[in-house]
N, C-alpha and C positions, 0 to 999 in steps of 0.2 A: 796401422790402423785396425782396431778390434771390428771383428765382423757378427754382427746380429745369429744369434742360432736359438734354437728350440722355435717353438709353435709360437706364432704372432698372440699376442695379448687379446686382439679382437675375438680370435678363433675359442681361444679356454674362455672366453666372457658368454659364447653360444654356447657352450657345454654345458656352463656351471647354470646357467638361465634355463637350460632345458630339463638339467637335472629338478632345480629348483618346484622347475614346472610339471613335471614329471611324480614328483612326490606328493606337494602342495593340490595336486590336480588329483590323483590318485587316492588322498586323504580326506578332500573334501567331497569327492565322489562315492567314498564308502559312506559317509556321513550323509549324503544324500537318498544312498543307498535304504540305512536304517533307520532314516525318517520317514521315508516310505513305507516299509513293514510295520512302522510302529504306528501309524498311519490307515494302514490297508487293517492292521489287528481293531483299533480302536473302532473302525466303523463294520468290519464284516466278522469281526474272532479271526480271521488269519492268521496261522502261526508258518512260521518260516519253511518249517520242514514237511508242510501240507500244501497242497495244490489250492490256489484261491479258489475254484470253482466249488469245491469240498465245502470253502466255509462257506460261500455264497447259498447253496441248498441245503446246508443245517441251519443255520444261525438266521437267515431272512427269509420275511415270509416276501409272497409275490410284490407286495405293493412297494416294498423297502426295495427289492431289488430292482423295479421300473423308477423310484426315485432318487434312489444315490447316485447314480450315472448322471440323472437330468440336474439334482445339486450341486454335485460338483464342476458338473459343465459352467451352470452358471457362477459359481464364487470365481473359477476359473477367468471368467468373461471380466466378471467386475475387477478382479484384480489386474487386467491387461487394460482397462479404462484408466486406470492410474495413468501409463504412459500419455494420455491425453494426445492420444491418435498418431503417436509414435511408433515403429516398428521395426525396433533397430534391429541388425542382423542376430537371428536365432536358427537353429536348427543346421543341419551338417551342410543343406543345400547352400544357408545362408552365408556361413562361413567360408565356406567354398569360396563365395563371389568373391566376400572380402579378403582372402587371401591372393585369389587370382586377379585381380581387379586392383588389387589396391587401393580401395575408398572406401571412407564412411571408418570407422570405430566402433568399439564394445566402451560401454559406460555401466561403470560398476552398477548406479541404482537400476538403470532399466533394464538390467540383466540380472538382478537381484529377483524381482516383479515376474519377468519372462520364468524364471526357474521356479518361483511359488507358483506361478499358474500352473507349469508343468506338472508339478505335484500336485496338484487338485485335482488337475486331469487324471493323471496315473492312478491317483490313492483312490479315485472313486470308479475306477475300472474301465477307464479310456484306450479305449483299444489301440494304444501307440506305446511305441519303444521307449525305455530309460536311455536309453544310450545319447539321444539328443541334449540332455539337461545334463548329461556326465561329458559331453563333449563342450556346454555352453560354458561350465564352469571352470574347467582347463583352457576353455580359451579365452575366457575374461581374465586367467593368472595370466597367462601370454601378453595378453593386450596391455593389461596394468605394469609388466615387467618391460614390455617392450618402450612403454612411455617413460617410465622412472629412468629409465637406461639411454632415453633417446636414440634407439638404433633408427639407422637406414631405414628404406622401405625391404629394401632386398630383404635385411636379415629378421625384420619384424615379420615378414611374412613365413621365412623357416619357423620363428618363434611361435606365429599361430598354428604355424603345420604341428609342430611340438606338441599344441595344447589338443588340436585334433587328435592327434593317435594315442594321448594318454587317455583323452575321454572315451574312446573305443577301445583300450586298450583295457580298463579299469570296467567298463561295462561286460566283458565280455572275456576277462582273464586270457587273451588269446593277443599278445604284444608284438609279434610276426606280424598277424595280418593287419594289426593297426598303425603298423610302419608301412607297411604295403600298399594300405587302402590311401595314405595321405602321400605317400609316393605316386601313386598307380592312377589316383582319380582327381589329388588336391592339386599336384604339383608337376603331375605327368613329367619327373625329373628323376633320375636313381643317382648323380651325381654325387660323389661320397662327402661331401661336404656337407651335402643337405641331408645324405641320409642319416649318417651318424649320430647328431642332434636328436633327429627325431626318434631312433631306435633307442638313443640315451632317457629320452622320455618314456616312449612307450613301456621299456621293460620294467624302471622305478616305480610308473604307475601302477602298475599290474602286481608288484613286489608287494606294494605298502595294498593294496586292495586284497589280496589272498593272507596276508600274514596276520590282515585287520580282520577278516571273516571268515579263514580257514576254508577257502573253498578252491577247490581243484579244474578239471574239465569240465564244463557246465553239465554234457551231455555223456559225461562216462560211464553213471549208473545205467543210460537208456541202450548201449550201445552193444550189452553182453548177448545179446541174442542175433549181430551180425553174421551175416556169412558172406564168405566169397565170392566173389559171380563168377559163373563158366565165361569160357571167351564169346561165347553166343550173345551172353547175357551183358556182356562189358560192351558189345558193341553194338546193343540195344541201346545205349547209354546216349549213343550217337542222335538216334531216334526222338528221345528223350528231351537233347539238346535241342533239337529245333520244335520240338513242344514248348518248351521252357523258355525258349526267345520270342513267339507267338506270344503263350503266356505273361510274359514281362513285360510286353506291348501294351496288352489289354487289362493287366494290373494298372502299369503306370496313366494310361488314356482315364479308367474309372476315377482315380483319385485325382485327377484334374477336372472329371466330369463334377466330382461331390463339388469341389471348390464354385467351379463356377455355377453353379444349382445353389450354394448358399448364397453367393454372392447375388443372384437374381431376385433372391428372397430380400434383400436390402431391411434386413432387422438388426438391433443393436446388436453387438456384440453377445452379453450375455445372454440375451432371448436365444440367438443363432447356436450358441454354443448346449445350452440347455437343452435346444432342441435337438441336436446332434445324440447330446444324453441319455436322451428317451428313447432316441431309437437302440441307443447301445444296450440300455434299461428292459426294453421291451425283447432284444434277442436272447439277454441273458434272463430273462423269464424262464422259458426253455432251455437256453444253451451256453450257461454262465462260461461256459470253457473260452467263449471268445472273450473275455474280461480280459483285461492287462495286455502285458507286453508278448504272453502266449508261449510263457518256457515250457509250462509243463503240456502244452498242447501238441508239441514235438517228441516229449518223452510218451504222451499218449498214443499219437498215430505211430509211432516205433515201439509200440508192444502186440501188432498186427490187429488192430479194434475192428470189427465189423465194417463193410465197405459203404452200409448207409452211413455209419455215426462220422468218417472222414467224407464223405462226399457232402454231408450237412454244416461240416467245420469248413470246409473249404470254400461254399458259397458264403454263409453268414460272418466267418471272420473277415471276408475282403468288405461285407456292408456295415460292420462295426470301425474297421478302420476307416473306411471311406466316412462316415456319421461322425467320426473324431478329426480327423483331418481335416475334412471337410468347412466347419464352420471357423476353423482358426484356432482348434486344439494345438497345443506345444510340445513336441518332442519329435520323436528318430520313426521313421518309416521301414529302417532297417530289418529289429527284430519281428515286427508284425511281415514282412517280404519273407522272411526264412521261414515261418508258420507256414503260409500260402503256398510255397515250393514246395515244402516238407509234406503236406496233404498232397499236393499236384504228383508228387514222386511215387507217393503210396497207390495213388490212382491210377498212375502208369502200368504199375506194378500188377495188380488186380487187373487191368483190360490185358498185358500181355499173355497173363495166367490160364487165356482163353486159345494163344496161339502155341505156348510152351509149358510146360512145369514151370511153376515159380516156388519156392519153400518160403515159409513164413518167414526165417532167418533172410531170402534175399526179398522179400518184399520190405524188410526193415532197413537193408541196404540201397535201397532205390529212395528211400524216406530221406536220407540224408545228399543221395545223389541230386535228387528233385531240389533241395534246398539251395544246393550250390548253386545248381545251373540256374535258377530263376534270379539269385542273386544278381549272377552275375548278369544275366540278359538284363536287369531292370536299372543296374548300375554301371554297364560296362565295363567292370572290371573282374575280367575271369582269375586273374592271379590272387587277389584278394578273397574271391570265394574258394580257392581250393585249399590257400591256407589257411583260411575262417573253418574252412570245414573240421580240415585236419586236429585245429587247438581245441576247435569244442568238444571233440567228441574222441580224439586222443586214440585214433582207430587210421594209419597209415595205410592202412592194408586198401584202402577206398581210394587209392591214388588214382587209378588206373581209370574207373569209373565217373569219377569226378572230375578228374581232368579233360576227358574227352567230351564230357556233358556239359562242362561249364566254359571252356573253346569254343565249342560249336553255338550254343544258346549265345553268347556273346558277338561270334560273328554275323551270326544269322540275325539279329534282334540289332546289329549296325546297320546291314544291309538294305533293313524295311525301315530303319529307323534311325538316324544319324543322333540323336539325344538322348542322355541318359538321364533318369529322373531329376540327377542334378543340374546337368546342361538346360534340361526343359523349364526346372523353374528358371533359372539365369535368364533365360530369353525370352520365358514370358515379362521378365521388368525390363524388357528393352537391354537387356546387356551383351555384348560381343564378347563372344565365351573364348580363351586363348587355350592356347593346347601347349603345356611345359613351361619353364623358366625362361627360352627364349623369345616365343609368342606373348608370353607374359609382359617382357621388356619391351616390346616395340608398341605394346598397347596401353603400356602405365609410363612410357617415358614421353614426354611433351616435346614440341618444338621450342617453348620457353625457356626450356630445362639447358639446351646447346645451341640457343640463339645469339649470335653474334651480331654486335652493332658497330661495328667499324666499316660501314658500305662508304664507300667514297661515289659522290654524286656528281652529276653536271645537268646546266641546261641544254634543255631541247634546242636551243638557240646559241649555244657553245660551239666557236669555230673550231675547226682541227685541229689546228695547233693547239686550242687549252685541253682538248681530246687527247693528242699526243702527250702532253705535258702533264695529267691526269694519268695517263697508262705508265707512265713511265717514273712515277712516284709512287705508284700503287703496287706493292709485290702482288698485288690478285691479278687475271686475266678481265676480269669483269668493271664495270663502271656502270651505275644505274641512272638512268635519264630523267630527269623531273619538268612536267610542265610549267608554265608560269604561276599556277595554282599551287604549286608543289607537290600534285598528285604526282604517282608513277606513271611512266606513259612506256617505259621497257628496257631494254638492256643491253650494251657495246659490248663484244668481246676484242680481245684482242688482233684475231685473224678477220676482224669486219673490216678493220683501216689497214692492212696489208697492201690490198688492191689500189688503195692509191698515193703510197710511198713515192708513187715513181713517176708522179706526174703531178707537176707545181700548179699545174693550166686547175683540175679539180679540186687539187685541195684548198684551192683562195677561194670555191664556190660552196664546198661541200661546209654544213653546220653538223650537229649530232642528231639531228631528225634525219638524216640522209642515213646514218648508219645503224640506226636503231633495229632493235629484233624485238618481237615478243618474249613475252619474258614471263618465266613459269612460277608462280605463287603460291602463297601457302599461309594458312593463321596459323598464331602464334600458340593457339590452343589446341591444334593438330595432333593426334596421335603421332608417331613415330611410323608407326603402321602404315596410317592415310599419308604419309610422306617417299615412303619407300618407291612405288610404284612410279614414282617421276623421275626418280634417278635411273631408268631402265636405258634414256638416251645416253650413250658410252660419253657425247659432247657435254652433256650436261654436268657442271663442275660443283652449283650453288643454285638453293631457290631461295629466292625474295621473298623476307615476310613483311606480310603485310594487315594494315588493320583500314576499314571501311570510310572512305572520303563522306562527306557530305553529301547529300542527296547530288546525283547526275554527277558527282567529281569524281575522280579518279581517287585509287587507293591509296594510302600513305603508307611512306617504306617506312619499317619500322625496324629490320637488320635484316638477315640473312643467315642461312644456314648451308654448311657445306658436308661433302658426301662422305669425306674423312671426318666429319665431329658427328656423324650418325654413327660410323663403321666405329670411331670410341667410345661412345656412350655406351654401347651395346656390348660391345667388350667388357667393360666396366661390369655394366649388369648383371650378363650374363657369368660373366670367370671370376667378377668378385675384385676386390685390389690384388694386384700381385705385390709381391714383396722381394727386392732386390737383392743381394748383397756381392759384395764384392771380393770375390771366390774365383780364383784359375780351375780348373777343370781337374787339377792334381787334389784340390784343397785347399790348397797353399793360399795365404794371406796375398791380395792382391798388393805388388810393392809399386806404389810413384813415381813416375820421374823425376831424377831430382830438379831441386829447383821450382816444382810446383806442389800446390798444395788445394786440400777440401777447404772450401769455406763457406758458411751461411749467411748470405748480404738481405739485407732492404732491395728490393728490385729499384733501380736505379731510375730518376725520373724519366732520361732519356729513353727507358725502355717499358713504360708505363703505356698498356696499348697496342702494342707491337707481339705479333707472334714469335715466338723463338728462333724461327729460322729466316725472319725479318726484322732484327737488331742493327742496328749500326756494324756497317763494317771493321770499320774503326776499334770498335769497343772491344769485336768479337773477336778479336785478334788474342789468339795465347788463353781463349777461354770456352770452356764446354758446359752449358750447364744443365745439371743432372733433373733436381727436382725442384716444385715451385710447393710449398708449404705456406696454408691457411691456413686458420682459424676461425670455428665457427661456436658457439655456445659453450667454448671451453677448450674443446678439446680439435689439436691439431691434424689437419690432415696431410698427406703428402702425393703428391700425382707428379705422375713422370713427366718431364719435358719433353712432348713430343715434337715436332717443329711446325704443329698448328697451334699449340698452345698458348692462346694472348693472356700476356701478363699483366697483373691489374695491380691498382695502389695499392698500399697495406699487403700485400703479399712480401713473402721472403723466399730466395730461391738459392740452391746449394749448386755451386758451380766447382768443377777441377780449372785451375787457372793457374798462370807463372806470376811469380810473387810481385813483379811490376805490374802486371792485369789488375792486379787485388787491389795493389794500392791505388791504382788508377781510378778503379770502378767505386771503391768505398776504402779509405783510407783507417785503420785501426783494427778490419774485420776480424772476426776469430778463425783462426785458421788448424786444420789439422794437417801438418805438413810431413812430406816426405822424410 
């Protein structure tokens, strides 16, 4: 018998799709960037090699500076009206929820409208990051690919993660940070089967972006004056980490306050976004550095400007960001967060200079340390923050202070506030936030997915002998007792009847109602996470699944769920389908016993509805059931024939059996003889 070699086809497909997402996402992200540059050039005379603030000061009058973001916000709001009140997932926070909860989808029309709205906001000076739109673009490609290839929920979540990593990587030319962000924040899992395709997507998106635009590390030119910190100043990064934790919490709370404030105004979306744009325009009249995502501002802060300028930028950049995000501006807050963190680090360095000498180069170094610290505190993603700063600057000598600041900021922020910016956004929508693929599996797998409908029931008036007869014919240990109206009354366990077996006087008088104990129930729409705690009782082997009965009546029995079923489905979700091949430990092909063969046959009629370990003993003689084969949407699925697997009509099974047993089960079955 030939054995299966090489990489499973499904794994190859995921890698190919990840590559497609990376290339197409990087290409479309680059086109989006070029379109924004063109839009800003038309509106402000902006040139790609010069700061946006310089173009605003040089080419716009005060009233044009005031009205440009106002008009841009209004147009962005009008575009959103085309969604007709629908707000599909947009932005990193929403897409994280889409991946983690595996609920909802991305539709092409709505996604395009949101990207256009984002372009209007960013192109007219809104203080928001471009990474949100880049992530949306790549995630849309992922969603379309998953829908076209009909991937399962787990593979779809991984592919959406590939889209997020591609969008982040293309935005910052930081493939390592983009991949780690997805693993650390989005999926919470570094398993190689998940990490590898995400890395592929991130790297390819970065290559496409850098080749088309000829860009390298974004802040490489702004780090020429960096100085290596002395041991004392490295330790000062610990203090900066604590301050960044507090600053990150306050920054997130400020963004939440802005959203609540605009919601209370109850203005139409275009008017609200125009009002936010008016505030941004007013700030831009005297501080145009607050416009846009703030890339140029970090370079400005790193070149040791006057402390008053840094303080002004630190305050007004936050106000501009709140005024853009609050009314519903679409984009990312990752880059504005980096700007605020850079200013925070520079202010800390100036304050530190009153205690110990701090050179201009060391103040520049603290700029990037603060950038990493505030990012780690706001996102609860210290590893992403550390790697991102390295890739943005190309200066790995920042390692010690950046690592110390980031990890302290993340830990302290978590102690004061368990939520990051992203988890807080999900909880604000009433969603429970899972942590990692394991938690994701139990929250997004439902009772209905593993429900068994093979319950054995008896009437509450049934006699003892009838109860014993049902237990004798039933392979399980539980009978469900129903009342005269058909409602569920309780359950009878095998151990409940043992005390009566040796007393004929009692058995003649006992009925099912006398043996009934309370039943543990759940709804078919409950998640596995909600059901798992009910199995803490070691004596409880299964839970009854019920639906509400008529008013005042007992609930109706729909089926049951066993503890083993829960463990099996979680193993499938978390670990994926495991392929097994017939090889010995030495690698030689397994030789079948003489007179035996492997065969794939339709499930015999007598087996339908029975579990593998409950098949009739006379038909299991010289037969071992190995696999169950089902066909859905044209694809064949192979499932290992565990003892609890219930065989269904229309399935096929692969068995190892003697020739005589095969002839008895299915005359003419195709075999692979030893």
